[in-house]
Each structure stands twice: as C-alpha cells, then as structure tokens.
N, CA, C and O atoms as CSV, one atom per row, in Angstrom:
chain,resi,resn,atom,element,x,y,z
A,1,MET,N,N,-37.291,-4.084,175.363
A,1,MET,CA,C,-36.603,-5.042,175.414
A,1,MET,C,C,-35.968,-5.247,173.756
A,1,MET,O,O,-36.642,-5.040,172.747
A,2,ASN,N,N,-34.889,-5.585,173.764
A,2,ASN,CA,C,-34.007,-5.348,172.655
A,2,ASN,C,C,-34.289,-6.705,172.321
A,2,ASN,O,O,-34.498,-7.406,173.311
A,3,PRO,N,N,-34.354,-7.255,171.273
A,3,PRO,CA,C,-34.167,-8.891,171.033
A,3,PRO,C,C,-32.610,-9.581,170.653
A,3,PRO,O,O,-32.437,-10.798,170.588
A,4,ASN,N,N,-31.978,-8.987,170.517
A,4,ASN,CA,C,-30.718,-9.118,170.548
A,4,ASN,C,C,-30.021,-9.492,172.393
A,4,ASN,O,O,-28.868,-9.903,172.519
A,5,ASP,N,N,-30.864,-9.280,173.528
A,5,ASP,CA,C,-30.715,-9.805,174.746
A,5,ASP,C,C,-31.240,-11.138,174.653
A,5,ASP,O,O,-30.551,-12.049,175.113
A,6,LEU,N,N,-32.858,-11.516,173.895
A,6,LEU,CA,C,-32.997,-12.572,173.920
A,6,LEU,C,C,-32.569,-13.337,173.373
A,6,LEU,O,O,-32.340,-14.355,174.026
A,7,ILE,N,N,-32.257,-13.356,172.137
A,7,ILE,CA,C,-31.159,-13.866,171.350
A,7,ILE,C,C,-30.356,-14.495,172.485
A,7,ILE,O,O,-30.501,-15.595,173.017
A,8,GLN,N,N,-29.619,-13.686,172.684
A,8,GLN,CA,C,-28.414,-13.884,173.910
A,8,GLN,C,C,-28.338,-15.033,175.109
A,8,GLN,O,O,-27.520,-15.898,175.422
A,9,ARG,N,N,-29.745,-14.544,175.661
A,9,ARG,CA,C,-30.238,-15.364,176.797
A,9,ARG,C,C,-30.662,-16.631,176.117
A,9,ARG,O,O,-30.268,-17.767,176.383
A,10,ILE,N,N,-31.364,-16.334,175.370
A,10,ILE,CA,C,-31.367,-18.453,174.931
A,10,ILE,C,C,-30.638,-18.889,174.397
A,10,ILE,O,O,-30.872,-19.994,173.906
A,11,GLN,N,N,-29.702,-18.432,174.252
A,11,GLN,CA,C,-28.414,-19.502,173.503
A,11,GLN,C,C,-27.188,-19.566,174.341
A,11,GLN,O,O,-26.139,-20.171,174.119
A,12,THR,N,N,-27.629,-18.607,175.638
A,12,THR,CA,C,-26.671,-18.922,176.812
A,12,THR,C,C,-27.012,-20.356,177.303
A,12,THR,O,O,-26.157,-21.133,177.729
A,13,ALA,N,N,-28.346,-20.641,177.206
A,13,ALA,CA,C,-29.093,-21.402,177.950
A,13,ALA,C,C,-29.338,-22.869,177.347
A,13,ALA,O,O,-29.219,-23.928,177.964
A,14,ILE,N,N,-29.755,-22.675,175.833
A,14,ILE,CA,C,-29.197,-23.831,174.836
A,14,ILE,C,C,-28.362,-23.205,173.478
A,14,ILE,O,O,-28.801,-22.594,172.504
A,15,PRO,N,N,-27.120,-23.575,173.794
A,15,PRO,CA,C,-25.981,-22.968,173.000
A,15,PRO,C,C,-26.145,-23.030,171.529
A,15,PRO,O,O,-25.871,-22.101,170.770
A,16,ASP,N,N,-26.618,-24.209,171.171
A,16,ASP,CA,C,-27.129,-24.758,169.485
A,16,ASP,C,C,-28.319,-24.393,168.801
A,16,ASP,O,O,-28.745,-24.927,167.777
A,17,ALA,N,N,-28.976,-23.184,169.605
A,17,ALA,CA,C,-29.983,-22.702,169.338
A,17,ALA,C,C,-30.104,-21.155,168.542
A,17,ALA,O,O,-29.702,-20.034,168.855
A,18,GLU,N,N,-31.003,-21.790,167.143
A,18,GLU,CA,C,-31.257,-20.476,166.485
A,18,GLU,C,C,-32.223,-19.571,166.513
A,18,GLU,O,O,-33.225,-19.943,165.902
A,19,VAL,N,N,-32.301,-18.471,167.019
A,19,VAL,CA,C,-33.744,-17.841,167.188
A,19,VAL,C,C,-33.873,-16.721,166.819
A,19,VAL,O,O,-32.960,-15.897,166.862
A,20,ILE,N,N,-35.022,-16.491,166.391
A,20,ILE,CA,C,-35.375,-15.945,165.607
A,20,ILE,C,C,-36.621,-14.921,166.419
A,20,ILE,O,O,-37.606,-15.595,166.723
A,21,PRO,N,N,-36.709,-13.701,166.739
A,21,PRO,CA,C,-37.195,-12.878,167.173
A,21,PRO,C,C,-38.093,-11.971,166.284
A,21,PRO,O,O,-37.735,-11.453,165.226
A,22,SER,N,N,-39.490,-11.840,166.957
A,22,SER,CA,C,-40.180,-10.769,166.010
A,22,SER,C,C,-41.194,-10.025,166.486
A,22,SER,O,O,-42.268,-10.617,166.596
A,23,GLY,N,N,-41.147,-8.685,166.858
A,23,GLY,CA,C,-42.119,-7.970,167.673
A,23,GLY,C,C,-41.119,-6.770,168.596
A,23,GLY,O,O,-39.959,-6.425,168.371
A,24,GLU,N,N,-41.999,-6.348,169.611
A,24,GLU,CA,C,-40.858,-4.744,169.515
A,24,GLU,C,C,-41.548,-4.682,171.097
A,24,GLU,O,O,-42.682,-5.136,171.248
A,25,GLY,N,N,-40.816,-4.109,172.236
A,25,GLY,CA,C,-41.372,-3.377,173.486
A,25,GLY,C,C,-41.427,-4.928,174.213
A,25,GLY,O,O,-40.635,-5.863,174.093
A,26,CYS,N,N,-42.487,-4.837,174.890
A,26,CYS,CA,C,-42.309,-6.136,175.831
A,26,CYS,C,C,-43.032,-7.372,175.581
A,26,CYS,O,O,-43.183,-8.296,176.381
A,27,SER,N,N,-43.632,-7.262,173.923
A,27,SER,CA,C,-43.940,-8.603,173.206
A,27,SER,C,C,-43.451,-9.383,172.339
A,27,SER,O,O,-43.770,-8.826,171.289
A,28,PHE,N,N,-43.095,-9.963,172.170
A,28,PHE,CA,C,-42.209,-11.021,171.371
A,28,PHE,C,C,-43.057,-12.651,170.719
A,28,PHE,O,O,-44.047,-13.203,171.199
A,29,ASN,N,N,-42.502,-12.937,169.905
A,29,ASN,CA,C,-42.711,-14.076,169.035
A,29,ASN,C,C,-41.090,-14.598,168.967
A,29,ASN,O,O,-40.243,-13.804,168.560
A,30,LEU,N,N,-40.687,-16.030,169.402
A,30,LEU,CA,C,-40.041,-16.616,169.559
A,30,LEU,C,C,-39.525,-17.525,168.937
A,30,LEU,O,O,-39.473,-18.498,169.689
A,31,THR,N,N,-38.991,-17.819,167.698
A,31,THR,CA,C,-38.927,-19.312,167.135
A,31,THR,C,C,-37.538,-19.999,167.352
A,31,THR,O,O,-36.504,-19.658,166.777
A,32,VAL,N,N,-37.655,-21.015,168.262
A,32,VAL,CA,C,-36.309,-21.293,168.658
A,32,VAL,C,C,-35.957,-22.516,167.871
A,32,VAL,O,O,-36.928,-23.068,167.353
A,33,VAL,N,N,-34.666,-23.120,167.643
A,33,VAL,CA,C,-34.566,-23.995,166.713
A,33,VAL,C,C,-33.720,-24.521,167.312
A,33,VAL,O,O,-32.992,-23.727,167.908
A,34,SER,N,N,-33.351,-26.093,167.487
A,34,SER,CA,C,-32.558,-26.729,168.540
A,34,SER,C,C,-32.648,-27.819,168.265
A,34,SER,O,O,-33.746,-28.376,168.287
A,35,ALA,N,N,-31.417,-28.517,167.888
A,35,ALA,CA,C,-31.353,-29.816,167.647
A,35,ALA,C,C,-31.214,-30.534,169.098
A,35,ALA,O,O,-31.484,-31.735,169.109
A,36,SER,N,N,-30.990,-30.188,169.803
A,36,SER,CA,C,-31.127,-30.494,171.295
A,36,SER,C,C,-33.013,-31.399,171.889
A,36,SER,O,O,-33.393,-32.394,172.507
A,37,PHE,N,N,-33.484,-30.444,171.313
A,37,PHE,CA,C,-35.171,-30.390,171.136
A,37,PHE,C,C,-35.636,-32.091,170.777
A,37,PHE,O,O,-36.646,-32.648,171.208
A,38,ALA,N,N,-34.628,-32.672,169.906
A,38,ALA,CA,C,-35.181,-33.989,169.458
A,38,ALA,C,C,-35.044,-34.909,170.642
A,38,ALA,O,O,-34.170,-35.205,171.457
A,39,GLY,N,N,-37.043,-35.427,170.220
A,39,GLY,CA,C,-37.275,-36.653,171.569
A,39,GLY,C,C,-37.925,-35.758,172.835
A,39,GLY,O,O,-38.397,-36.228,173.870
A,40,GLU,N,N,-37.836,-34.539,172.520
A,40,GLU,CA,C,-38.248,-33.857,173.578
A,40,GLU,C,C,-39.929,-33.025,173.177
A,40,GLU,O,O,-40.201,-32.282,172.234
A,41,PRO,N,N,-40.671,-33.440,174.130
A,41,PRO,CA,C,-42.342,-32.864,173.830
A,41,PRO,C,C,-42.153,-31.297,174.211
A,41,PRO,O,O,-41.148,-30.739,174.651
A,42,LEU,N,N,-43.412,-30.768,173.911
A,42,LEU,CA,C,-43.053,-29.294,173.349
A,42,LEU,C,C,-42.852,-28.845,174.728
A,42,LEU,O,O,-41.735,-28.409,175.004
A,43,LEU,N,N,-43.668,-28.875,175.556
A,43,LEU,CA,C,-44.483,-28.367,176.989
A,43,LEU,C,C,-42.643,-28.520,177.329
A,43,LEU,O,O,-42.338,-27.495,177.938
A,44,LYS,N,N,-41.675,-29.214,177.186
A,44,LYS,CA,C,-40.701,-29.442,177.959
A,44,LYS,C,C,-39.669,-28.493,176.916
A,44,LYS,O,O,-38.623,-28.144,177.463
A,45,ARG,N,N,-39.779,-28.230,176.074
A,45,ARG,CA,C,-38.933,-27.181,175.118
A,45,ARG,C,C,-39.385,-25.684,175.353
A,45,ARG,O,O,-38.773,-24.711,174.910
A,46,HIS,N,N,-40.298,-25.642,175.951
A,46,HIS,CA,C,-40.952,-24.437,175.933
A,46,HIS,C,C,-40.050,-23.604,177.494
A,46,HIS,O,O,-39.363,-22.625,177.787
A,47,ARG,N,N,-40.670,-24.816,178.087
A,47,ARG,CA,C,-39.728,-24.856,179.601
A,47,ARG,C,C,-38.595,-24.295,179.588
A,47,ARG,O,O,-38.271,-23.323,180.270
A,48,ARG,N,N,-37.938,-24.870,178.821
A,48,ARG,CA,C,-36.371,-24.931,178.445
A,48,ARG,C,C,-36.322,-23.046,178.293
A,48,ARG,O,O,-36.137,-22.137,179.103
A,49,VAL,N,N,-36.521,-23.094,177.219
A,49,VAL,CA,C,-36.786,-21.319,176.668
A,49,VAL,C,C,-36.914,-20.376,177.485
A,49,VAL,O,O,-36.239,-19.348,177.547
A,50,MET,N,N,-38.355,-20.909,178.558
A,50,MET,CA,C,-38.669,-20.003,179.110
A,50,MET,C,C,-38.077,-19.651,180.573
A,50,MET,O,O,-38.086,-18.556,181.135
A,51,ALA,N,N,-37.535,-20.944,181.057
A,51,ALA,CA,C,-36.378,-20.632,182.325
A,51,ALA,C,C,-35.136,-19.156,181.891
A,51,ALA,O,O,-34.920,-18.104,182.493
A,52,ALA,N,N,-34.680,-19.595,180.896
A,52,ALA,CA,C,-33.703,-18.063,180.672
A,52,ALA,C,C,-34.781,-17.130,180.406
A,52,ALA,O,O,-34.315,-16.510,179.450
A,53,LEU,N,N,-35.517,-16.811,180.556
A,53,LEU,CA,C,-36.661,-15.422,180.595
A,53,LEU,C,C,-37.545,-14.959,181.677
A,53,LEU,O,O,-37.912,-13.833,182.015
A,54,ASN,N,N,-37.851,-16.475,182.254
A,54,ASN,CA,C,-38.181,-16.053,183.951
A,54,ASN,C,C,-38.159,-14.884,184.514
A,54,ASN,O,O,-39.127,-14.438,185.131
A,55,ASP,N,N,-36.661,-14.043,184.309
A,55,ASP,CA,C,-36.341,-12.810,185.710
A,55,ASP,C,C,-36.754,-12.019,184.608
A,55,ASP,O,O,-36.793,-10.836,184.947
A,56,LEU,N,N,-37.146,-12.234,183.173
A,56,LEU,CA,C,-37.510,-10.637,182.589
A,56,LEU,C,C,-39.031,-10.554,182.732
A,56,LEU,O,O,-39.631,-9.479,182.724
A,57,ILE,N,N,-39.703,-11.909,182.882
A,57,ILE,CA,C,-40.975,-11.558,182.957
A,57,ILE,C,C,-41.355,-11.071,184.233
A,57,ILE,O,O,-41.963,-10.010,184.370
A,58,ALA,N,N,-40.901,-12.065,185.502
A,58,ALA,CA,C,-40.813,-11.593,186.861
A,58,ALA,C,C,-40.647,-9.928,187.068
A,58,ALA,O,O,-41.198,-9.372,188.018
A,59,SER,N,N,-39.974,-9.312,186.255
A,59,SER,CA,C,-39.403,-7.862,186.334
A,59,SER,C,C,-40.453,-7.453,185.540
A,59,SER,O,O,-40.593,-6.290,185.919
A,60,GLY,N,N,-41.444,-7.680,184.523
A,60,GLY,CA,C,-42.450,-6.541,183.879
A,60,GLY,C,C,-41.244,-5.571,182.914
A,60,GLY,O,O,-41.293,-4.342,182.886
A,61,GLU,N,N,-40.195,-6.386,182.163
A,61,GLU,CA,C,-39.315,-6.010,181.487
A,61,GLU,C,C,-39.672,-7.034,180.109
A,61,GLU,O,O,-39.349,-6.509,179.044
A,62,LEU,N,N,-40.065,-7.908,180.038
A,62,LEU,CA,C,-40.754,-9.089,178.951
A,62,LEU,C,C,-42.412,-9.237,179.228
A,62,LEU,O,O,-42.721,-9.933,180.195
A,63,HIS,N,N,-43.118,-8.838,178.715
A,63,HIS,CA,C,-44.945,-8.752,179.303
A,63,HIS,C,C,-45.228,-10.361,178.511
A,63,HIS,O,O,-45.745,-11.288,179.135
A,64,ALA,N,N,-44.849,-10.463,177.251
A,64,ALA,CA,C,-45.690,-11.745,176.682
A,64,ALA,C,C,-44.561,-12.149,175.669
A,64,ALA,O,O,-43.741,-11.432,175.096
A,65,VAL,N,N,-44.788,-13.717,175.608
A,65,VAL,CA,C,-44.037,-14.204,174.553
A,65,VAL,C,C,-44.540,-14.996,173.997
A,65,VAL,O,O,-44.967,-15.700,174.912
A,66,THR,N,N,-44.932,-15.595,172.805
A,66,THR,CA,C,-45.113,-16.660,172.061
A,66,THR,C,C,-43.879,-17.357,171.657
A,66,THR,O,O,-42.811,-16.790,171.425
A,67,LEU,N,N,-44.082,-18.528,171.594
A,67,LEU,CA,C,-42.874,-20.055,171.376
A,67,LEU,C,C,-43.640,-20.517,169.907
A,67,LEU,O,O,-44.773,-20.828,169.540
A,68,LYS,N,N,-42.761,-20.413,169.524
A,68,LYS,CA,C,-42.580,-21.967,168.437
A,68,LYS,C,C,-41.022,-22.470,168.569
A,68,LYS,O,O,-40.016,-21.918,168.125
A,69,THR,N,N,-41.150,-23.840,169.410
A,69,THR,CA,C,-40.061,-24.534,169.282
A,69,THR,C,C,-39.625,-25.526,168.224
A,69,THR,O,O,-40.646,-26.095,167.839
A,70,HIS,N,N,-38.489,-26.018,167.538
A,70,HIS,CA,C,-38.464,-27.095,166.336
A,70,HIS,C,C,-37.220,-27.601,166.383
A,70,HIS,O,O,-36.314,-26.844,166.732
A,71,THR,N,N,-36.921,-28.992,166.040
A,71,THR,CA,C,-36.047,-29.100,165.575
A,71,THR,C,C,-35.361,-28.902,164.083
A,71,THR,O,O,-36.183,-28.766,163.176
A,72,PRO,N,N,-34.098,-28.871,163.740
A,72,PRO,CA,C,-33.953,-28.293,162.709
A,72,PRO,C,C,-34.509,-28.922,161.329
A,72,PRO,O,O,-34.643,-28.337,160.253
A,73,GLU,N,N,-34.880,-30.643,161.729
A,73,GLU,CA,C,-35.677,-31.247,160.501
A,73,GLU,C,C,-37.073,-30.854,160.347
A,73,GLU,O,O,-37.742,-31.034,159.329
A,74,GLU,N,N,-37.665,-30.026,161.973
A,74,GLU,CA,C,-38.990,-29.880,162.129
A,74,GLU,C,C,-38.834,-28.454,160.897
A,74,GLU,O,O,-39.470,-28.136,159.892
A,75,SER,N,N,-37.650,-27.882,161.623
A,75,SER,CA,C,-38.453,-26.036,160.610
A,75,SER,C,C,-37.972,-26.639,159.063
A,75,SER,O,O,-38.026,-25.772,158.191
A,76,ARG,N,N,-37.628,-27.650,158.716
A,76,ARG,CA,C,-37.430,-27.425,157.424
A,76,ARG,C,C,-38.585,-28.530,156.257
A,76,ARG,O,O,-38.476,-28.674,155.039
A,77,GLY,N,N,-39.801,-29.258,157.369
A,77,GLY,CA,C,-40.620,-29.665,156.810
A,77,GLY,C,C,-41.989,-28.830,156.758
A,77,GLY,O,O,-42.952,-29.264,156.126
C-alpha cells in the first residue's frame, strides 16, 4: 500500500485534512489533523477517517491502522 494513496483517500473525504502516515506494507499509523474535527468526539473522528479506508481493509490491502485525530489547536498543544 502506497502512503500517498491513503493521504488522497482521506483528503477526498475530509478536504482540509493534513495526513501524516508512517508505516509500510499493509500496516500504518496515521495522524490526521482537521479543523472539521472541532467539537466532534474521538469515535466520530475515527469513523470519518475509517469510512475512507473501509474498502481497503475489507479487501485485505490494508490490514492494520492506528489513528490519531486532532484539530489544529490540539496538534499544537
């Protein structure tokens, strides 16, 4: 799996997202920063990101994802 593909998918779903991937193969850690996360609980943020990746997980192309989701303000602190 190419990390740029993950970035593109997430940014299509969350246009203002800054996506920072680390990992390789089919396992990635993703940090996603978006102002649109403001006021959203953690679970809703994660669901939004995972919705962009569900088909990759279902196909086995992406096996493991660890997420960190922040607003820009949270990422600075």
